[in-house]
N, C-alpha and C positions, 0 to 999 in steps of 0.2 A: 265197465263194458269191454267184451273183447271184440276186435275187429280182425277178421281174416283178410289177409292180401295174398294174392296168387303169387308164388315166387316165380319168376321167370328166369328161364336157363340163360346161361352166358355163352359167349363163345370160348372163352376160357376153359369153363366146365366141359363142353364139348372137346375140346382140344386134348383135356387130360384122359378123357376116354379114348379118343381116338390113338394116343400115344401107346394103348394096350393092343392095338390092331398090329399083326406083325405078317409082313409078306412071308407066305409059306415056303418059298423057293430060296430068298434071300436071309431069312430069321433076322429082319431088321423092322422097327417099328414103320408105318407108312408116313408118320409125320416126319419121321428123319430122313426119309427118302423125298419127301416134299411131293406126294401123290395126291393130297387132299387140295383142290382148286378153289372150293366155295363153300362157306357155312353161311347158311342164310336162316335168322331165326325171327319168326313171326310172333306179334304178340300174343296170339291166340294158342301158342306152345307148338305149333308146327315148326318142324326143322327140315330144311333140303341140305343135302351134303353132296357136293359132286366131287368125284376123284377120277383118276385116270391110273393106267399101270404103267410099268417100265417098257412094255413092248404091246402094239396092236394084236399081236397073236398070242399073248399069254394064255397059258391052259385056261380053259373056261372053268375048271372045277375050282381053281386059286381065285379067279376073279370073282366067282360067287361066293366063295368063302370069305374073302376079305369084304365085299358088300354086306353079307348076312352078319359078320362080326361087327362092322361098324352100324349097322341099324340096332342089332341087339343091345350092344352097350350103350348106345346114346338113348335108346328108348327108355332105358331105367332111370335116367335123370329126372329129379324132381321138376315138376312143372312141365315135362314134354307130353304132348297128345299125341303126336305122330310124327315119324320119321321118314322121309323118302331119300332113299340114297340113289343116285345116278352115276352110272360107269359112262363114261365118253372116250371116244378114240380107240376103241377097241372093236375088232371084227364082228364080235358077237354082242355089242353092248345092248341092243333091244331085247334081245333074249334074255341076258343076264338079269337087266334091269327089272324084266317082267316076273322072274324068279324071286328075287330079292324084295320086290314091293309088289305084294298081292293087289290086283286091281289096277296096276299102272299100264296105261295106254301110250305107246310111243308116239312121238308127234308125227304128223304126217309127212311123208317124203314129198320135198319140193321138186317140181320137174325141173329139169336143166333148162336154162335160158339158151338161145341160138349162140350166143357169145362163147357159153361153155360147151358147146358141141362141136365147134370149128375145130378142125385138124390145123 
């Protein structure tokens, strides 16, 4: 009797793919630059990868390129069903995240508390 077990992707496998993602301005892998902040792998094969860039005003075309490369490379891993790539700390993070992740809805903006608005 042949039993099929779903293979679950590992953080090591994801990191190996991320080593192939190169910052277009500096020519270095994003892993060497420590730009990947979180890799979250769910049992159902969904992966969440959070990253940042070297500057909050990095050219949006580069930010989107990096995000798409992350998504495309990691989505090819065996056992991966869905990849969501989230850029944070960038001036246009929500717009870039929507372009990289079809159907992505940014979290609602929280109103400022009175303590945050006092001068």
